C-alpha positions in Angstrom: -4.4 72.1 -36.4 -3.0 75.6 -37.1 -1.5 77.3 -33.8 -1.2 80.9 -34.0 2.9 81.6 -32.4 3.0 84.0 -29.7 5.4 85.3 -26.7 9.2 84.2 -27.2 8.5 82.4 -29.7 6.7 84.9 -32.0 7.2 85.9 -35.8 10.1 88.0 -35.3 12.0 85.3 -33.2 11.5 82.5 -35.8 12.3 85.0 -38.6 15.7 85.3 -37.2 15.9 82.0 -36.8 15.0 81.5 -40.5 17.8 83.9 -41.4 20.6 82.1 -39.7 19.3 78.5 -41.3 21.8 76.7 -43.1 21.6 76.6 -46.6 22.8 72.7 -47.5 19.9 70.4 -46.5 20.6 67.8 -49.2 24.0 67.5 -48.1 23.2 67.3 -44.6 20.6 64.7 -45.6 23.1 62.8 -47.5 26.0 62.9 -44.7 23.1 61.6 -42.0 22.2 59.0 -44.3 18.2 59.5 -44.0 15.6 62.1 -44.2 14.3 63.6 -40.9 10.6 64.4 -41.5 8.0 65.7 -39.0 4.9 64.2 -38.6 1.8 64.5 -36.7 1.4 62.8 -33.4 -1.2 60.7 -34.7 -3.7 61.5 -37.2 -5.5 58.7 -39.1 -4.9 59.1 -42.8 -2.3 61.7 -42.7 0.3 60.5 -40.4 -0.1 57.7 -37.6 1.5 54.8 -36.3 0.3 51.4 -37.0 0.2 48.2 -34.3 3.7 48.1 -35.7 4.7 51.6 -34.9 5.3 52.5 -38.3 4.3 55.8 -39.8 1.3 55.3 -42.4 -0.9 58.1 -44.1 -0.8 60.7 -47.0 2.0 62.7 -45.2 4.2 60.0 -44.1 4.2 58.4 -47.7 5.3 62.2 -48.8 8.0 62.1 -46.5 9.1 58.6 -48.1 8.5 60.1 -51.6 11.0 62.7 -50.8 13.5 60.0 -49.3 13.3 57.9 -52.4 13.7 60.8 -54.7 17.5 61.3 -52.6 18.4 58.2 -51.6 16.7 55.8 -54.3 15.2 54.3 -51.3 11.9 55.3 -49.4 12.5 53.4 -46.4 15.6 55.9 -45.7 13.3 58.5 -43.3 13.0 58.9 -39.9 9.6 60.2 -38.4 9.6 62.9 -35.7 6.2 63.1 -33.8 5.1 66.7 -33.1 2.4 68.5 -31.9 1.1 71.9 -33.9 2.8 73.9 -31.1 5.9 72.2 -31.4 6.3 71.8 -35.2 7.7 74.8 -36.5 10.2 75.6 -34.0 11.5 71.6 -34.5 11.8 72.8 -38.7 13.3 76.4 -37.6 16.2 74.7 -35.4 17.2 72.2 -37.7 15.8 69.3 -35.5 13.8 68.2 -39.1 14.4 68.4 -42.5 11.1 68.8 -43.7 7.7 69.2 -41.8 4.9 67.2 -43.4 1.8 67.6 -41.1 -1.7 68.5 -42.2 -0.3 72.4 -42.1 -2.3 75.0 -43.5 -0.5 77.8 -46.0 -1.0 81.3 -45.0 0.9 84.7 -45.2 2.1 84.9 -41.7 3.9 80.9 -42.5 4.9 82.1 -45.9 6.6 85.4 -44.2 7.0 86.2 -40.9 7.8 82.4 -39.7 10.5 82.1 -42.5 8.7 78.9 -44.1 8.4 77.9 -47.7 5.2 75.8 -48.7 6.3 73.4 -51.4 2.6 72.8 -52.6 -0.8 71.7 -51.5 -1.1 67.8 -51.3 -4.3 68.1 -49.4 -7.3 70.8 -50.1 -8.9 70.9 -47.1 -11.1 73.4 -45.0 -12.8 73.6 -41.6 -16.0 71.6 -40.9 -18.2 70.5 -37.9 -18.9 66.8 -36.7 -22.4 65.9 -34.3 -23.6 63.4 -32.6 -26.8 62.6 -34.2 -28.2 61.1 -31.3 -27.7 64.2 -29.1 -28.9 66.4 -32.1 -31.6 64.6 -34.5 -32.5 66.2 -37.4 -29.6 68.5 -37.5 -28.0 68.4 -40.9 -26.5 71.7 -41.6 -23.8 73.8 -39.6 -26.7 76.9 -39.4 -28.9 74.8 -37.0 -26.3 74.8 -34.4 -27.5 77.9 -32.8 -27.0 77.4 -29.1 -24.8 74.1 -29.2 -21.9 73.3 -27.1 -18.5 72.9 -29.4 -15.4 71.5 -28.5 -12.6 73.3 -30.0 -8.6 73.1 -29.3 -7.5 76.8 -27.9 -4.9 78.7 -29.3 -5.7 77.6 -33.0 -7.1 79.5 -35.9 -10.0 76.8 -35.8 -11.0 78.5 -33.0 -10.8 82.1 -34.8 -12.6 80.7 -37.4 -15.3 79.2 -35.4 -15.9 82.8 -33.5 -16.0 84.0 -37.0 -18.7 81.8 -38.4 -21.1 81.9 -35.3 -20.8 85.8 -35.2 -21.5 86.3 -39.2 -24.4 84.0 -39.1 -25.6 85.8 -36.0 -25.7 82.8 -33.8 -24.8 81.8 -30.2 -22.5 78.9 -29.2 -20.8 78.0 -26.0 -17.0 76.9 -26.5 -15.7 74.1 -24.7 -11.7 74.8 -24.9 -8.6 72.6 -24.4 -5.4 72.9 -25.2 -4.5 69.2 -26.6 -5.9 67.4 -29.4 -6.1 64.3 -27.0 -8.2 66.4 -24.9 -10.9 67.5 -27.5 -11.0 64.0 -28.6 -11.9 62.9 -24.9 -14.4 65.6 -24.5 -16.0 65.2 -27.3 -16.6 61.4 -27.3 -17.4 61.8 -23.3 -20.4 63.9 -24.7 -19.1 67.3 -22.8 -20.0 68.8 -26.2 -22.2 68.5 -29.2 -20.2 69.5 -31.7 -16.6 69.1 -32.9 -14.7 71.5 -35.2 -11.4 70.8 -36.7 -10.2 70.6 -40.4 -12.7 68.4 -42.4 -10.1 65.7 -43.2 -9.3 65.5 -39.5 -12.9 65.0 -38.5 -13.4 61.9 -40.6 -10.2 60.5 -39.0 -10.9 61.3 -35.5 -14.9 59.7 -36.3 -13.0 56.5 -36.7 -11.7 56.6 -32.9 -14.6 57.3 -31.1 -16.2 54.7 -29.1 -19.5 54.4 -31.4 -18.6 56.1 -34.5 -21.6 55.4 -36.2 -23.7 57.7 -34.0 -21.5 60.8 -35.3 -21.9 62.6 -38.4 -19.7 65.1 -40.5 -21.6 68.1 -41.8 -21.4 69.5 -45.2 -20.4 72.9 -44.5 -16.7 74.3 -45.2 -16.2 77.6 -43.0 -12.6 77.9 -43.8 -9.6 77.7 -46.8 -7.2 75.1 -45.6 -4.5 74.1 -48.1 -2.1 71.5 -46.7 1.2 70.9 -47.5 4.8 70.1 -47.2 7.0 72.8 -45.6 10.8 73.9 -45.2 13.0 76.3 -44.0 13.6 79.5 -46.1 17.1 80.0 -47.6 17.8 77.1 -49.6 16.5 77.4 -52.6 18.0 73.9 -54.0 15.9 71.6 -51.1 12.7 73.9 -51.8 13.1 73.2 -55.1 14.0 69.3 -54.7 10.7 69.2 -52.2 8.1 71.0 -54.7 9.2 68.8 -57.8 8.6 65.6 -55.8 5.0 67.1 -55.1 5.2 67.7 -58.8 6.5 64.4 -59.9 3.7 62.6 -58.1 1.0 64.6 -60.0 2.8 64.1 -63.3 3.2 60.7 -62.6 -0.6 60.1 -62.0 -1.4 62.5 -65.1 0.6 60.3 -67.2 -0.8 56.9 -65.8 2.5 56.2 -64.5 2.0 53.8 -61.1 3.8 51.2 -59.3 2.6 48.6 -60.7 3.3 49.5 -64.6 6.6 51.2 -63.9 8.9 49.1 -65.2 6.7 48.8 -68.7 6.5 52.7 -68.4 10.5 52.9 -68.4 10.1 51.5 -72.1 7.6 53.7 -73.5 8.4 55.7 -76.9 5.9 58.8 -75.5 8.5 61.8 -75.3 7.0 62.9 -72.2 7.3 59.7 -70.1 10.8 59.1 -71.6 11.9 62.9 -70.2 9.8 62.6 -67.0 11.4 58.9 -66.2 14.9 59.8 -67.2 15.3 57.4 -70.0 15.1 60.4 -72.6 19.0 60.8 -74.1 20.9 63.8 -72.5 18.0 64.1 -70.2 19.4 66.5 -67.2 16.2 67.5 -65.1 17.1 64.9 -62.4 20.6 66.3 -62.3 19.8 69.7 -62.4 18.3 69.0 -58.9 20.9 67.3 -57.3 19.3 64.4 -57.9 19.8 61.1 -60.5 18.0 61.2 -63.7 15.4 58.6 -62.6 14.3 60.2 -59.4 11.0 59.7 -60.6 11.0 56.5 -61.1 12.5 55.9 -57.5 9.3 58.0 -55.9 6.8 56.0 -58.0 8.6 52.6 -57.1 8.3 53.6 -53.4 4.8 55.1 -52.9 3.0 55.5 -56.3 1.3 58.1 -58.1 -0.5 60.7 -56.2 -3.8 59.4 -57.1 -2.3 56.2 -55.3 -1.4 57.8 -52.2 -4.6 59.6 -51.8 -6.8 56.3 -52.4 -4.5 54.5 -50.2 -4.5 56.6 -47.5 -7.6 58.6 -47.4 -9.4 57.6 -50.2 -11.6 54.7 -51.2 -8.9 52.4 -50.3 -8.9 53.5 -46.6 -11.3 53.6 -43.9 -12.0 57.2 -44.3 -13.2 57.0 -47.7 -13.0 60.7 -48.6 -14.2 61.4 -52.2 -11.3 63.4 -54.3 -13.6 66.1 -54.9 -11.2 69.3 -55.6 -8.0 67.0 -54.8 -8.7 65.6 -58.1 -6.3 66.3 -61.0 -7.1 69.3 -63.1 -8.1 67.3 -66.2 -10.7 65.6 -63.7 -12.0 68.8 -62.3 -9.8 69.3 -59.5 -7.3 71.7 -58.5 -4.1 69.6 -58.6 -2.1 70.7 -61.3 1.6 70.4 -61.9 3.7 72.4 -64.1 5.4 70.9 -67.1 8.4 68.4 -66.2 10.9 69.7 -69.0 
């Protein structure tokens, strides 16, 4: 979800906060002995507590990857669950060190809100889910004219919805709620025919419904929602660490480095593998970041490579079973691409 900040917590106020932000996040994190990471209040596949209260999901695992890079231990992370409305203030105020919470990269957030996006860990887009029993025969969003649509108010999701129906000369009845939990409950109770949000979110929400098999996610994607981890502006070192953790996950997948074979790969004679894993003589890649030279080894040991994160949390090894699609590596027709680690 993508909240529009207004009132006193507007762009000017948050921009001022960004200017005042401390520039020593790595030192602060090391002094605390753990990474404070902002996540969602519960979105299946991305960040949600399991029955033991431990956070799981792609976003949560990215937090662990950063902790592993800094400490050599992916468990040295504490999670702060945040609503869409709370997330930016928590980051700007220093309450959290990193925001890894299905957050869309936009020009406003990249400039006026004083944020830096480290990359796109999941390419998403807004979609629609319907109760197929209520709308038999509907297999396209273009057949939804006159439908009641559940949507969270104060978000760009709401704006995208209005744009889509207007552009296609269709009518609709918006059923709006402030909190995500309220939207979920209203849709499940049949107060609307359609639910709209990020398509990845729809797959997760579908699993929580009383009769999941009655609901279908339609094929249309009506917006670009590049989701990724975010840090405060004004601390280049911390920004570089978080960004290159993301690139390291992609590079490890591209080179075939996994949790299972990491020790074997450390003995590889491949110059690129040796450089990435810090076994090449006189390598300074890790120390240039302010980390140890085995930082990539520590990341992969903790969470695996990007492909392993994806499949375990949202892909075929998860209840969501989302296809890689455009989130595949560039070598396999996707958009995931990392600059060289050298």
